[in-house]
N, C-alpha and C positions, 0 to 999 in steps of 0.2 A: 464815544467810548471813554470810560473813566480812566484816569491815570492812577496807577497803583499807589504812588506816594501820597496822593490826596486821600485815598481810602485809608491808608495806614495812619496818616495824620488825624483824620476824622475819628477813626477807631480809638486812637490814643487819647485824643481830647475828650471824647465821649466817656471813656472809662474814667479819666481824671475827674470829669464833671460829676459823674454818678457817685464816685468815691468821696467827693468833697462835701463836707457838711454845709447845709444851707446857712447863709450869713445870719448870725445871732442878732436878734432884735429887728429883723426885717420881714417877719411873717405879718401879713395883714397891712403892710405899708404900701401906699401907692405914691407914685411920683408923676405929676402932670396927668393924672387920670389913668395911669398904667399900674395895675396891681402887680407888684413884682413877682410874687410867688406863682401867680397864674401865667405870667409871661414865661417864667422859667419852665413850668410844667408844659405849656403849649410848645415852646421852641424845642425843648428836650424830646418830647414825644414825636415831633416831626423829624428830628434828626434820627431818632430810633427807627421810624418808618422808612426813612431813606436807606438806612443801613440794612434793613430787612427786605428791600426790594424796590423802593422808589415811592414817589409821591404822585397822587392824582392831581387834577387841575385845582380842586378845592384846597388840597394840602399845600400846593405851591402858592396859592393866593394867601393862605393863612401864614405861611412861612415869610413871605414878603412883608406882611403886616407886622410880624414879630421883629423882623430886621428893622423896620421903620421905628417901632417902639423902642428897641434897643438903642438905636441911634439917638433917640430923643432923651432917654433917661440916663445913659452912660455919663454924659458930662455933668449931670446933677447929683451923682452919688458921691458923697463926701467920705465914706468909709473905705479904706484901702482894700480890705478883704472882699467886701461886697462888690467893689468896682472890679477887682480882678476876677471874681466869680462870674459877673455878668459880661466882662470882656471875653472870657473864654466861651461863654454861651454865644456871644455875637460872632466870634471867630467861627464856631461850628456852623451857625446858621448861615454865615457868609459863604462857607465852603459849599454847603448844600445849595444855596440860592444860585451860586455861580453856575451850577450845572443846568439851571433852568432859564438861562438868558438865551433868547432866540438868536440864532446866528443871522448874519446879514445876507446870507445866500440861501 
């Protein structure tokens, strides 16, 4: 069962992310083989799908790949705005991914 405050936080972050302009100068940029704008589009689309009803097995796998890419690129972004933009995306992806960690029981 989802906790209400997580949904509220995810909705707020998603709206902030959708309203934020994409970081200037970072279209077409890749870091360590990760194309930033595609990572943004993929992760954001998966968060949107979660908000609309949930992810299937393929979506969950792609989401976890996005989380791994975000973890890889975040320490390498030198621009403050771009770093905060992708940190918010990582936070959203993490909230969703946490819902799909199998329980130990």
